[in-house]
C-alpha positions as CSV (number, residue, x, y, z in Angstrom):
1,M,0.0,0.2,0.2
2,A,2.9,2.6,1.0
3,G,4.4,1.9,-2.4
4,P,7.2,3.6,-4.0
5,G,5.3,7.0,-4.1
6,F,5.6,7.2,-0.1
7,R,9.1,6.3,0.0
8,G,11.0,9.2,2.1
9,H,7.9,11.2,2.4
10,P,6.4,11.9,5.9
11,A,3.2,10.8,4.6
12,G,4.5,7.3,3.8
13,L,3.5,5.2,6.3
14,L,1.0,7.6,7.7
15,L,-1.4,7.0,4.8
16,L,-1.3,3.2,5.8
17,L,-3.6,3.0,8.5
18,L,-5.6,5.7,7.0
19,L,-6.6,4.0,4.0
20,L,-6.2,0.6,4.7
21,P,-8.9,0.1,7.7
22,Q,-11.4,2.3,5.8
23,A,-11.0,1.3,2.3
24,L,-8.3,-1.5,1.7
25,T,-8.2,-3.9,4.3
26,E,-12.1,-3.7,5.3
27,G,-14.9,-4.2,3.1
28,P,-18.3,-4.9,2.5
29,L,-20.2,-8.1,2.5
30,V,-21.4,-9.4,-0.7
31,F,-24.8,-11.5,-1.2
32,V,-25.4,-12.9,-4.5
33,A,-29.1,-14.0,-4.2
34,V,-30.5,-16.4,-7.3
35,V,-34.3,-16.5,-7.2
36,R,-36.6,-18.2,-9.1
37,C,-39.7,-16.4,-10.7
38,P,-42.8,-17.5,-9.0
39,T,-46.6,-17.3,-10.4
40,P,-46.6,-13.5,-11.1
41,A,-48.2,-11.1,-8.2
42,A,-48.0,-7.3,-7.5
43,R,-44.8,-6.8,-6.1
44,P,-44.2,-2.6,-5.4
45,F,-40.5,-2.9,-6.2
46,M,-40.8,-4.5,-9.5
47,S,-41.6,-3.2,-12.8
48,P,-45.3,-4.0,-14.3
49,R,-43.5,-5.2,-17.4
50,A,-41.0,-7.4,-16.1
51,A,-40.6,-10.3,-13.7
52,L,-37.8,-10.6,-11.5
53,T,-36.0,-13.7,-12.2
54,W,-32.7,-13.3,-10.1
55,S,-32.6,-11.3,-7.1
56,P,-29.9,-9.3,-6.4
57,P,-26.1,-10.1,-5.8
58,Q,-25.9,-8.1,-2.8
59,V,-22.6,-6.4,-2.0
60,F,-22.5,-4.8,1.3
61,R,-20.0,-4.1,3.9
62,H,-19.7,-5.8,7.2
63,G,-21.3,-3.8,10.4
64,D,-19.5,-1.3,12.7
65,R,-16.4,-2.3,14.4
66,A,-13.7,-1.5,17.1
67,P,-10.7,0.5,15.6
68,L,-8.0,-1.6,14.6
69,A,-5.4,0.2,16.2
70,S,-4.6,2.8,18.7
71,Y,-1.9,5.3,18.8
72,P,0.8,6.7,21.5
73,T,-1.0,9.5,22.6
74,D,-4.6,8.4,22.1
75,P,-6.3,10.0,25.7
76,H,-8.3,6.5,25.5
77,K,-5.2,4.0,25.0
78,E,-5.6,2.5,28.5
79,A,-9.3,1.9,28.4
80,V,-9.3,0.0,25.0
81,S,-9.8,-3.3,26.8
82,T,-12.9,-1.8,28.6
83,L,-14.0,-0.1,25.6
84,W,-13.9,-3.0,23.3
85,P,-13.4,-6.2,25.6
86,R,-14.0,-8.3,22.6
87,G,-11.0,-6.8,21.1
88,L,-9.8,-4.3,18.3
89,G,-11.3,-5.0,14.7
90,Q,-14.3,-6.8,16.1
91,L,-17.8,-6.4,15.3
92,T,-19.5,-4.2,17.9
93,G,-23.6,-4.6,19.0
94,E,-24.1,-1.9,16.8
95,G,-22.8,-3.7,14.1
96,V,-24.8,-6.9,14.5
97,R,-28.1,-4.5,14.8
98,Q,-26.9,-3.0,11.5
99,Q,-26.7,-6.3,9.6
100,L,-29.8,-7.5,11.4
101,E,-31.5,-4.5,10.3
102,L,-29.9,-5.1,6.4
103,G,-31.4,-8.9,6.6
104,R,-34.8,-7.5,7.6
105,F,-34.8,-5.4,4.6
106,L,-33.6,-8.1,2.0
107,R,-36.7,-10.3,3.7
108,S,-38.9,-7.5,3.0
109,R,-37.7,-6.6,-0.4
110,Y,-37.7,-10.5,-1.9
111,E,-40.6,-11.9,0.5
112,D,-41.9,-13.1,-2.4
113,F,-38.8,-15.3,-3.6
114,L,-37.1,-16.1,-0.8
115,S,-38.6,-19.6,1.2
116,P,-39.4,-18.3,5.0
117,E,-37.0,-20.8,6.1
118,Y,-33.3,-21.5,5.2
119,W,-32.9,-24.3,3.0
120,R,-29.5,-25.8,1.9
121,E,-30.5,-26.6,-1.5
122,E,-31.4,-22.9,-2.1
123,V,-29.2,-20.9,-0.2
124,Y,-25.1,-20.9,0.1
125,I,-23.3,-18.3,2.1
126,R,-19.7,-17.2,1.6
127,S,-17.5,-15.0,3.7
128,T,-14.1,-13.9,4.0
129,D,-12.0,-15.4,6.7
130,F,-12.2,-12.3,9.3
131,D,-14.2,-12.7,12.5
132,R,-16.0,-9.1,11.8
133,T,-17.2,-10.5,8.4
134,L,-18.2,-13.9,9.2
135,E,-20.2,-12.6,12.5
136,S,-21.9,-10.1,10.1
137,A,-23.0,-12.6,7.8
138,Q,-24.7,-14.5,10.2
139,A,-26.2,-11.5,11.9
140,N,-27.8,-10.7,8.5
141,L,-28.9,-14.3,8.0
142,A,-30.9,-13.8,11.6
143,G,-32.7,-11.0,9.9
144,L,-33.3,-12.7,6.7
145,F,-34.0,-16.1,8.2
146,P,-35.7,-15.3,11.4
147,E,-35.5,-18.7,12.7
148,A,-31.5,-18.3,12.8
149,A,-31.9,-15.5,15.4
150,P,-30.8,-15.8,18.6
151,G,-33.3,-16.4,21.8
152,R,-35.3,-19.4,19.5
153,S,-36.1,-22.2,21.6
154,E,-33.8,-24.9,21.8
155,A,-35.9,-27.2,19.5
156,T,-36.5,-24.7,17.0
157,W,-33.4,-22.7,16.4
158,R,-31.5,-23.8,13.5
159,P,-27.7,-22.3,12.6
160,I,-27.1,-21.7,9.1
161,P,-23.8,-22.6,8.0
162,V,-21.4,-19.9,6.8
163,H,-18.6,-21.0,4.4
164,T,-14.7,-19.5,4.1
165,V,-11.5,-19.6,2.4
166,P,-8.3,-18.8,3.9
167,V,-7.1,-14.9,3.4
168,T,-4.1,-15.8,1.3
169,E,-6.3,-18.1,-1.0
170,D,-9.2,-15.6,-1.6
171,K,-9.3,-13.9,-5.0
172,L,-12.6,-13.6,-5.3
173,L,-13.7,-11.2,-2.3
174,R,-10.2,-10.0,-1.0
175,F,-8.9,-6.8,-2.7
176,P,-6.4,-5.2,-3.1
177,T,-4.8,-8.4,-4.4
178,R,-1.3,-8.2,-2.6
179,S,-0.2,-11.4,-4.1
180,C,-0.6,-10.1,-7.7
181,P,2.8,-8.4,-8.9
182,R,0.9,-6.9,-12.0
183,Y,-1.6,-5.2,-9.9
184,Q,1.3,-4.0,-7.5
185,E,2.8,-2.9,-10.5
186,L,0.0,-0.6,-11.9
187,L,-0.4,0.7,-8.1
188,R,3.3,1.6,-8.1
189,E,2.8,3.6,-11.3
190,A,-0.3,5.5,-10.3
191,M,1.6,6.5,-6.9
192,E,4.5,7.8,-8.8
193,A,2.2,9.6,-11.3
194,A,2.9,13.5,-11.4
195,Q,-0.7,14.2,-10.3
196,Y,-0.5,12.1,-7.2
197,Q,2.9,13.2,-6.0
198,T,1.8,17.0,-6.6
199,A,-1.4,16.0,-4.6
200,L,0.7,14.4,-1.7
201,E,3.2,17.2,-1.5
202,G,0.7,19.6,-0.9
203,W,-0.3,18.0,2.5
204,T,3.2,17.5,3.8
205,D,3.0,19.9,6.4
206,F,-0.2,19.0,7.3
207,L,0.9,15.4,7.7
208,T,4.0,16.6,9.7
209,H,2.0,18.2,12.5
210,L,-0.6,15.2,12.6
211,E,2.5,13.1,13.4
212,N,3.6,15.4,16.1
213,F,0.0,15.3,17.6
214,T,-0.5,11.7,17.3
215,G,3.5,10.6,18.2
216,L,4.0,8.3,15.4
217,S,3.7,8.4,11.3
218,L,1.0,5.4,11.3
219,V,-2.2,7.4,12.0
220,G,-5.0,6.6,9.4
221,E,-7.5,4.6,11.2
222,P,-6.8,6.3,14.5
223,L,-7.3,9.4,13.0
224,R,-10.6,8.4,11.2
225,R,-12.0,6.2,14.3
226,A,-9.7,5.3,17.4
227,W,-11.3,8.6,19.1
228,K,-14.7,6.8,19.0
229,Q,-16.7,9.7,18.1
230,A,-19.4,7.1,16.8
231,H,-19.2,5.5,20.4
232,G,-19.9,8.7,22.2
233,L,-16.3,9.4,23.3
234,P,-14.7,12.9,22.6
235,L,-12.3,13.5,19.9
236,P,-8.9,15.1,20.7
237,S,-8.9,18.9,20.7
238,W,-6.5,18.9,17.4
239,A,-9.4,16.4,15.6
240,S,-11.0,19.6,14.0
241,P,-13.6,19.4,11.4
242,D,-11.0,20.6,8.9
243,V,-8.5,18.3,10.1
244,L,-10.9,15.2,9.6
245,Q,-12.3,16.7,6.3
246,T,-8.4,16.9,4.8
247,L,-8.0,13.5,5.8
248,A,-10.8,12.5,3.5
249,Q,-9.4,14.1,0.7
250,I,-6.4,12.3,1.3
251,S,-8.0,9.0,1.7
252,A,-9.9,9.4,-1.7
253,L,-6.7,10.0,-3.7
254,D,-5.1,6.8,-2.5
255,I,-8.5,4.8,-3.3
256,G,-8.3,6.5,-6.5
257,A,-4.8,5.1,-7.3
258,H,-6.1,1.7,-6.5
259,V,-8.9,1.8,-8.4
260,G,-8.5,4.7,-11.1
261,P,-6.0,5.3,-13.8
262,P,-3.7,5.2,-15.1
263,G,-4.7,1.4,-16.1
264,A,-7.9,1.6,-14.3
265,A,-9.4,-1.2,-16.8
266,E,-6.5,-3.6,-15.8
267,K,-7.0,-2.9,-12.1
268,A,-10.3,-4.0,-12.5
269,Q,-9.5,-7.3,-14.1
270,L,-7.5,-8.1,-11.4
271,S,-9.9,-7.0,-8.4
272,G,-13.5,-5.9,-8.9
273,G,-14.2,-7.2,-12.4
274,I,-13.4,-11.0,-11.0
275,L,-16.3,-10.5,-8.7
276,L,-18.5,-8.8,-11.4
277,D,-17.7,-11.7,-13.6
278,A,-18.5,-14.4,-11.4
279,I,-22.0,-12.9,-10.8
280,L,-22.8,-12.7,-14.4
281,A,-21.6,-16.1,-14.8
282,N,-23.7,-17.4,-12.0
283,F,-26.7,-16.0,-13.5
284,S,-25.9,-17.9,-16.7
285,R,-25.6,-21.0,-14.9
286,V,-29.0,-20.6,-13.0
287,Q,-31.0,-19.6,-16.2
288,H,-29.5,-22.4,-18.4
289,L,-29.0,-25.4,-15.9
290,G,-32.1,-24.9,-14.1
291,L,-30.9,-24.9,-10.5
292,P,-32.7,-25.0,-7.7
293,L,-30.2,-22.5,-6.0
294,N,-32.1,-19.1,-5.0
295,M,-29.3,-17.1,-3.4
296,V,-25.3,-17.1,-3.0
297,M,-24.4,-14.8,-0.5
298,Y,-20.8,-13.2,0.0
299,S,-19.8,-11.6,3.4
300,A,-16.9,-9.5,2.7
301,H,-15.4,-5.5,3.0
302,D,-15.5,-2.4,2.1
303,S,-12.5,-2.8,-0.3
304,T,-14.8,-5.3,-2.1
305,L,-17.5,-3.1,-2.7
306,L,-14.8,-0.2,-3.5
307,A,-13.2,-2.5,-6.3
308,L,-17.0,-3.7,-7.5
309,Q,-18.0,0.1,-7.9
310,A,-15.1,0.9,-9.5
311,A,-15.5,-1.9,-12.2
312,L,-19.2,-1.0,-12.9
313,G,-17.7,2.9,-13.5
314,L,-19.8,3.8,-10.7
315,Y,-17.2,4.9,-7.6
316,D,-18.1,8.4,-6.4
317,G,-15.0,9.1,-4.2
318,H,-16.7,8.1,-1.1
319,T,-15.8,5.0,1.2
320,P,-19.0,2.9,1.9
321,P,-20.4,3.3,5.3
322,Y,-21.0,0.1,7.5
323,A,-23.6,-2.3,5.9
324,A,-23.6,-0.1,2.6
325,C,-25.2,-2.5,0.1
326,L,-24.9,-2.7,-3.6
327,G,-27.6,-5.0,-5.3
328,F,-28.3,-6.1,-8.6
329,E,-31.7,-7.3,-9.9
330,F,-32.2,-9.3,-13.2
331,R,-35.6,-9.3,-14.5
332,R,-37.3,-10.8,-17.7
333,R,-39.9,-9.0,-19.9
334,L,-43.3,-10.8,-19.2
335,G,-44.4,-12.4,-22.1
336,D,-40.7,-13.1,-23.3
337,P,-39.9,-16.9,-22.7
338,D,-36.8,-16.8,-24.5
339,D,-33.6,-17.2,-22.9
340,D,-32.2,-14.4,-25.0
341,A,-30.1,-11.6,-23.2
342,G,-32.3,-8.8,-25.0
343,N,-35.1,-9.9,-23.1
344,V,-33.5,-9.8,-19.6
345,T,-32.2,-6.4,-18.0
346,I,-30.3,-5.7,-14.7
347,S,-30.9,-3.1,-12.5
348,L,-28.9,-1.6,-9.6
349,F,-29.5,0.0,-6.4
350,Y,-27.3,0.9,-3.4
351,R,-28.4,1.5,0.0
352,N,-26.2,3.6,2.0
353,D,-28.3,5.0,4.5
354,S,-30.9,2.7,6.5
355,A,-33.3,5.6,7.0
356,G,-33.6,6.2,3.5
357,L,-34.8,4.3,0.4
358,P,-32.1,2.7,-1.8
359,L,-30.8,4.7,-4.4
360,T,-31.1,3.7,-8.1
361,L,-28.0,3.5,-10.0
362,S,-27.6,3.6,-13.9
363,L,-24.3,2.1,-15.4
364,P,-22.8,4.4,-17.8
365,G,-24.0,4.6,-21.0
366,C,-27.2,2.3,-19.9
367,P,-30.9,3.1,-18.9
368,A,-31.4,1.9,-15.2
369,A,-33.0,-1.2,-16.6
370,C,-29.9,-2.1,-18.5
371,P,-30.4,-4.7,-21.3
372,L,-28.2,-7.8,-20.3
373,G,-26.4,-8.1,-23.8
374,R,-25.6,-4.2,-23.3
375,F,-24.5,-4.5,-19.6
376,R,-22.1,-7.5,-20.5
377,Q,-20.5,-5.3,-23.4
378,L,-20.3,-2.0,-21.3
379,T,-18.3,-4.2,-18.5
380,A,-16.2,-6.2,-20.7
381,P,-12.9,-4.4,-20.3
382,A,-12.9,-4.3,-16.7
383,R,-14.1,-8.1,-16.6
384,P,-10.9,-10.6,-16.8
385,P,-10.4,-12.1,-20.5
386,A,-11.6,-15.7,-21.0
387,H,-8.0,-16.7,-20.9
388,G,-7.3,-15.5,-17.2
389,V,-5.6,-12.8,-15.8
390,P,-1.8,-11.8,-15.9
391,C,-1.1,-11.4,-12.4
392,H,2.5,-13.3,-12.5
393,G,3.8,-12.3,-16.4
394,F,1.4,-15.1,-17.8
395,Y,-2.2,-15.6,-17.9
396,E,-4.0,-17.7,-15.3
397,P,-7.4,-18.6,-14.0
398,A,-9.4,-15.5,-12.6
399,T,-10.3,-17.4,-9.7
400,P,-8.5,-20.8,-8.6
401,A,-10.2,-23.7,-7.3
402,A,-10.1,-22.8,-3.6
403,T,-12.1,-19.4,-4.3
404,V,-15.0,-21.7,-6.3
405,V,-18.1,-22.5,-4.3
406,P,-19.0,-26.2,-4.8
407,L,-22.3,-27.1,-6.0
408,L,-25.1,-27.4,-3.2
409,A,-26.6,-31.2,-3.0
410,G,-30.2,-30.4,-4.5
411,A,-28.0,-28.7,-7.7
412,V,-26.3,-31.6,-8.1
413,A,-29.2,-33.9,-7.9
414,V,-30.8,-31.3,-10.5
415,L,-28.0,-31.7,-12.8
416,A,-27.9,-35.5,-12.5
417,A,-31.6,-35.9,-13.6
418,L,-30.9,-33.5,-16.4
419,S,-27.9,-35.1,-17.5
420,M,-28.8,-39.0,-17.4
421,G,-26.3,-39.4,-14.4
422,L,-23.9,-36.9,-14.9
423,G,-23.3,-37.1,-11.2
424,L,-21.3,-34.7,-8.7
425,L,-19.7,-32.0,-11.1
426,A,-15.8,-31.5,-10.2
427,C,-14.9,-27.9,-10.3
428,T,-11.6,-27.2,-12.0
429,A,-9.4,-24.1,-11.6
430,G,-10.5,-22.8,-14.8
431,C,-14.2,-23.3,-14.1
432,L,-15.0,-19.5,-13.5
433,R,-16.6,-19.3,-17.1
434,D,-18.1,-22.8,-16.7
435,W,-21.8,-22.9,-15.6
436,R,-21.5,-25.7,-13.6
437,C,-19.2,-24.3,-10.8
438,P,-21.1,-21.4,-8.7
439,V,-18.7,-19.0,-7.2
């Protein structure tokens, strides 16, 4: 993250905590929901001319968490264990509440498409391997499926499994890809660019003073969250609104280097475009194979959401708040039985405030209800090419076998029946574009 653009600069290590916790080591939860359309009925969120054929992949950030770190002059440093008894970086009670609320919102929005109870043949949940995302997934599921909520009687309570892979193997939800040399090369180029260096030099005095106040050059997250303003604790006197605004500007600059030009399209192919490609591939699998899979849920980080927004051309310079949610909705026009992509549209919504209605988003160059074929065409430059991604100087599969979600038993059974004993299908390292392997 620090990169060559920071070497020898007083802002070097300072930006590491500023940006990684809020934009790069953090992230959103990703929920991909696949829904079969039942008999048509009046649904307030649906167009009267279209039927929802697959509920949206929901990409959202985990709930509120404790700060990731403190700093030497933090006035609350000695009380960390009391303020956050579960530890730094862990999900808070407020974070649990946010995810419960988001799960209830999704239940309300897709009431007609989701079974009232969890069925393993219909739902698969994947999370990054962090406590806060695993717990956020569980809290969200408790809102989505009340049977999973705590407090149920022992006879009726039913836990819902959440699957994960090691952090070092997660190339679907974990961005930026630190194990990808090509991505790191593109990042260095962005940080060495004149525009980036000029902007950073303009903040040299500001960052130097900030280091004096905090006692270290690794500030970032403490400056943004460690004074616990959101938890009712006062900020230090030097953390004025102007200071926080400047920090937000520096954060936006650094996020832009990670997802924006130069090399924005190739960066997307190595990060958010991988997830976007998986979303489209899963839709194709469900439609063409008739899988009974109703929902695939991915629980991840704000960095995942940022990378996906950038791949869609929708990044607006702001870090997604806790429990922010980006959703895709696939619809087929009523009366059009064909599977042709021209009959299917994709709509996007963004829920970044639980107090308001979700915002309708439009892919640049397409209406709000974007035809699937046009959507694929517009996003093609940001998605990995068919022959893979050049992380190590040669093309390799965008997602290795370890990141591929295995077929559920119900899906396998359907495929076996349709294929005259095709049986259990094995996912290979190159199955990102193979309809048989949901990711």
